[in-house]
C-alpha positions as CSV (number, residue, x, y, z in Angstrom):
1,M,-191.7,-47.0,-110.4
2,M,-188.3,-46.3,-111.2
3,R,-189.1,-42.5,-111.7
4,Y,-190.6,-43.0,-107.9
5,L,-187.6,-44.4,-106.6
6,H,-185.2,-41.9,-108.2
7,I,-187.5,-39.1,-106.6
8,Y,-187.8,-40.7,-103.4
9,A,-183.8,-40.8,-103.7
10,W,-184.1,-36.9,-103.3
11,L,-186.6,-36.5,-100.7
12,V,-183.8,-39.4,-98.5
13,R,-180.8,-37.4,-99.1
14,N,-182.6,-33.6,-98.6
15,S,-183.9,-35.0,-95.2
16,L,-180.1,-36.7,-94.2
17,I,-178.9,-33.3,-95.2
18,R,-181.7,-31.6,-92.7
19,E,-180.6,-34.1,-90.2
20,M,-177.3,-33.3,-90.4
21,S,-178.2,-29.4,-90.0
22,F,-179.1,-30.4,-86.5
23,K,-176.8,-32.6,-85.1
24,A,-177.6,-32.1,-81.4
25,N,-181.5,-32.6,-81.7
26,F,-180.5,-36.3,-83.8
27,L,-178.3,-36.9,-80.8
28,L,-181.2,-36.3,-78.3
29,W,-183.9,-38.0,-79.4
30,T,-181.9,-41.0,-80.3
31,L,-181.2,-41.2,-76.7
32,V,-184.3,-40.4,-75.2
33,E,-186.1,-43.8,-77.5
34,L,-182.8,-45.1,-76.2
35,L,-183.4,-44.7,-72.6
36,W,-187.7,-45.5,-73.3
37,F,-186.4,-48.9,-75.0
38,L,-184.4,-49.7,-72.0
39,G,-186.7,-49.1,-69.1
40,Q,-189.5,-51.8,-71.4
41,I,-186.5,-54.3,-71.2
42,L,-186.4,-53.4,-67.2
43,F,-190.1,-53.6,-66.9
44,I,-189.6,-57.3,-68.3
45,D,-186.7,-58.3,-66.0
46,V,-188.6,-57.1,-63.2
47,L,-192.0,-58.4,-64.3
48,F,-190.7,-62.4,-65.0
49,S,-188.6,-62.3,-61.2
50,H,-192.1,-62.7,-60.1
51,I,-193.4,-65.1,-62.6
52,E,-192.3,-67.7,-65.1
53,R,-194.1,-67.4,-68.3
54,I,-197.2,-65.6,-69.5
55,G,-199.7,-67.8,-71.1
56,D,-196.7,-69.6,-73.5
57,W,-194.2,-66.7,-73.6
58,S,-191.3,-67.2,-71.7
59,K,-189.1,-64.0,-70.7
60,W,-187.1,-64.3,-73.9
61,E,-190.0,-64.5,-76.5
62,V,-191.4,-61.3,-74.5
63,V,-188.2,-59.5,-74.8
64,A,-188.1,-60.6,-78.6
65,L,-191.0,-59.4,-78.8
66,V,-190.3,-56.0,-77.5
67,G,-187.8,-55.7,-79.4
68,T,-189.7,-56.2,-82.7
69,H,-192.0,-53.9,-81.6
70,Q,-190.0,-51.3,-81.4
71,V,-188.3,-52.1,-84.8
72,I,-191.7,-52.0,-86.4
73,S,-192.9,-49.1,-84.7
74,Q,-189.3,-47.3,-85.7
75,V,-189.4,-48.2,-89.0
76,S,-192.8,-46.6,-89.5
77,Q,-191.9,-43.7,-87.8
78,A,-189.1,-43.2,-89.7
79,F,-190.6,-43.4,-93.3
80,F,-194.2,-41.9,-92.3
81,Y,-194.8,-40.3,-89.3
82,N,-193.7,-37.0,-89.3
83,N,-195.0,-36.6,-93.0
84,L,-198.6,-37.7,-92.0
85,T,-198.5,-35.9,-88.4
86,Q,-198.1,-32.7,-90.5
87,L,-201.1,-33.1,-92.9
88,P,-203.7,-31.6,-90.2
89,E,-201.8,-28.7,-90.9
90,L,-201.3,-28.8,-94.3
91,V,-204.8,-28.8,-94.7
92,R,-205.6,-26.0,-92.2
93,T,-203.0,-23.8,-93.8
94,G,-203.5,-24.7,-97.2
95,K,-200.3,-25.6,-98.0
96,L,-201.6,-29.0,-99.1
97,D,-202.6,-27.4,-102.2
98,L,-198.8,-26.9,-103.1
99,L,-198.4,-31.0,-102.9
100,L,-201.8,-31.7,-104.8
101,T,-200.1,-29.8,-108.2
102,L,-196.9,-31.6,-108.2
103,P,-196.9,-34.6,-110.7
104,I,-196.9,-37.4,-109.0
105,D,-199.3,-39.1,-106.7
106,A,-200.5,-37.2,-104.2
107,Q,-201.1,-40.1,-101.3
108,F,-196.9,-40.6,-102.0
109,A,-195.4,-36.5,-101.6
110,V,-197.7,-36.6,-98.3
111,S,-196.2,-39.4,-97.0
112,L,-192.9,-39.6,-97.9
113,K,-192.0,-36.3,-97.6
114,H,-189.2,-36.5,-94.8
115,F,-187.2,-39.5,-93.4
116,G,-186.2,-39.9,-89.6
117,F,-182.9,-41.0,-90.0
118,D,-182.9,-41.2,-85.9
119,N,-185.5,-43.4,-85.8
120,L,-184.0,-45.8,-88.1
121,F,-180.9,-46.1,-85.9
122,N,-183.4,-47.1,-83.2
123,S,-185.0,-49.7,-85.1
124,F,-181.4,-51.3,-85.3
125,L,-181.1,-51.5,-81.7
126,G,-184.6,-53.9,-81.4
127,L,-183.0,-55.7,-83.8
128,G,-179.8,-56.2,-81.7
129,F,-181.9,-57.1,-78.7
130,V,-184.5,-59.5,-80.7
131,G,-181.0,-60.9,-81.9
132,Y,-180.0,-61.3,-78.4
133,A,-182.9,-63.0,-77.0
134,L,-182.7,-65.8,-79.7
135,C,-179.3,-66.4,-78.5
136,Q,-181.0,-67.1,-75.2
137,L,-183.4,-69.0,-76.6
138,E,-181.0,-71.2,-78.1
139,V,-183.0,-70.7,-81.3
140,S,-180.7,-70.4,-84.9
141,W,-181.7,-67.8,-87.7
142,D,-182.0,-69.5,-90.3
143,A,-182.7,-68.3,-94.4
144,W,-186.6,-69.5,-94.0
145,R,-186.8,-67.5,-90.9
146,F,-185.3,-64.4,-92.1
147,L,-187.3,-64.3,-94.9
148,A,-190.8,-65.0,-93.1
149,Y,-189.9,-62.5,-89.9
150,S,-189.2,-60.4,-92.8
151,C,-191.8,-60.0,-94.4
152,A,-194.4,-59.8,-91.8
153,V,-192.2,-57.1,-90.4
154,L,-192.6,-55.4,-93.9
155,I,-197.0,-56.1,-93.3
156,G,-196.9,-54.7,-90.1
157,V,-195.5,-51.8,-91.4
158,S,-198.1,-51.3,-93.5
159,V,-200.6,-51.8,-91.1
160,H,-199.1,-48.8,-89.0
161,Y,-198.7,-47.0,-91.9
162,S,-202.9,-47.2,-92.8
163,V,-204.1,-46.9,-89.2
164,L,-201.9,-43.4,-88.7
165,F,-202.9,-42.1,-92.4
166,G,-206.6,-43.0,-91.7
167,L,-206.5,-41.5,-88.1
168,S,-204.4,-38.2,-89.6
169,L,-207.2,-37.8,-92.6
170,M,-210.2,-37.0,-89.9
171,C,-208.5,-33.4,-90.6
172,F,-210.6,-33.1,-93.3
173,W,-213.7,-33.3,-90.9
174,M,-212.0,-31.7,-87.9
175,T,-210.2,-28.2,-87.4
176,R,-207.8,-29.9,-85.1
177,A,-206.9,-33.3,-85.6
178,Q,-203.5,-33.9,-84.0
179,G,-205.1,-35.5,-81.0
180,I,-206.6,-37.7,-83.1
181,V,-203.2,-38.7,-84.5
182,Y,-201.4,-38.5,-81.5
183,A,-203.9,-41.5,-80.0
184,Y,-201.4,-43.7,-82.5
185,F,-199.1,-44.3,-79.7
186,N,-201.9,-45.7,-77.2
187,L,-203.2,-47.6,-80.3
188,F,-199.6,-49.4,-81.1
189,N,-198.4,-49.8,-77.5
190,I,-200.9,-52.6,-77.3
191,G,-198.9,-54.9,-79.7
192,R,-196.1,-54.9,-77.5
193,Y,-198.0,-57.3,-75.4
194,P,-198.5,-61.3,-76.1
195,V,-202.0,-62.7,-77.5
196,N,-202.7,-63.8,-74.8
197,V,-203.5,-61.2,-72.8
198,F,-206.3,-60.2,-74.6
199,Q,-209.8,-61.6,-74.3
200,G,-213.5,-61.7,-75.6
201,G,-214.4,-59.1,-78.3
202,F,-211.3,-56.2,-77.3
203,R,-209.1,-59.6,-79.0
204,W,-211.4,-60.0,-81.8
205,F,-211.6,-56.7,-83.0
206,F,-207.4,-55.6,-83.1
207,C,-207.2,-59.2,-84.5
208,W,-209.0,-59.5,-87.4
209,I,-210.5,-55.9,-88.4
210,V,-207.4,-53.6,-87.1
211,P,-204.5,-56.1,-86.6
212,V,-202.9,-54.0,-84.1
213,I,-201.9,-57.0,-81.4
214,L,-201.0,-59.4,-83.9
215,V,-197.9,-56.8,-85.9
216,A,-195.7,-58.1,-83.8
217,N,-196.3,-61.1,-82.2
218,V,-196.7,-62.8,-85.5
219,P,-193.5,-62.2,-87.1
220,T,-191.9,-63.2,-83.0
221,R,-193.7,-66.5,-83.4
222,F,-191.9,-66.9,-86.6
223,L,-188.7,-66.5,-85.1
224,T,-189.2,-68.2,-81.5
225,Q,-191.5,-71.2,-82.5
226,S,-189.7,-74.6,-82.3
227,V,-190.9,-75.6,-86.1
228,P,-190.7,-72.8,-88.2
229,G,-194.0,-71.9,-89.4
230,S,-196.1,-74.3,-87.1
231,G,-199.4,-73.0,-86.4
232,V,-198.8,-69.6,-87.9
233,I,-201.4,-68.9,-90.6
234,D,-204.1,-69.7,-88.0
235,G,-202.0,-68.2,-85.2
236,G,-202.3,-64.6,-87.0
237,L,-200.4,-64.3,-90.8
238,G,-203.9,-64.9,-92.2
239,P,-205.6,-62.4,-90.1
240,L,-202.5,-60.2,-90.4
241,C,-202.2,-59.9,-94.0
242,I,-206.0,-59.5,-94.5
243,G,-206.3,-56.6,-92.0
244,A,-203.2,-55.2,-93.7
245,L,-204.9,-55.2,-97.1
246,L,-208.3,-53.9,-96.3
247,C,-206.9,-51.2,-94.0
248,L,-204.8,-49.9,-96.6
249,A,-207.6,-50.6,-99.5
250,A,-209.8,-48.3,-96.8
251,T,-207.2,-45.5,-96.0
252,R,-206.9,-45.1,-100.1
253,M,-210.3,-44.7,-100.5
254,L,-210.8,-42.2,-97.6
255,W,-208.1,-40.2,-98.9
256,K,-209.8,-39.8,-102.3
257,H,-213.4,-38.8,-100.8
258,A,-211.0,-36.3,-98.4
259,L,-209.9,-35.0,-101.8
260,R,-212.8,-34.4,-103.0
261,R,-214.7,-32.5,-100.4
262,Y,-211.2,-30.6,-99.7
263,S,-211.2,-26.8,-100.6
264,S,-207.8,-24.8,-100.0
265,A,-207.5,-21.9,-97.6
266,S,-207.8,-19.2,-99.9
267,S,-211.2,-20.4,-101.6
């Protein structure tokens, strides 16, 4: 374990050096993400100027939801997105061979080679909006809420990772898989909305099988409900944990199966 932490520390250091070599790119993408997130907040403000609640969600609860979605998605992109979107190109060109020969787990090398510092900065922006929303709701931050929220966010990040990794693995069966990988954004954007707006089979599938709806809803409920923990297990924490474990296990098995059929570009 310590060996992998030491390796990852060097990978993060190299990523920081690379980011600082292109400062304008770092600042530009940070600005783009900031404007996109502010646009979502403006949409919520306009929406709630016409209605009072969405189901049992108030305006500031929805702001906290969108902020939490921003935190989870940006942390996921910081650690994994730039790496996994390169997987189809690595397979197509045969450059995956180099990673497979390293004396570390190949999935670790594929998933964590680069780190996005601009995404990490934008995750703090989301946290700022969550904190402001809690102030408007007059909800106090206590140790239990912070711990429960942090754990639920980490589970949500694992769901993001497993789904994106699973989509990226389609490149072992398709010539060009970038289009499927970019579907990741469309899939996870539904997590910005309160769970109440979804019904029927759609809600069941994306709560119990691939729990992308619960990824931001569950941690937000930990913060905003008046009695911490009330109804959370029935309301989503159980399905989120089960779904995350199933997604991680499924993508690990799919990765092993894909490697068995992989042949380098030179073979």
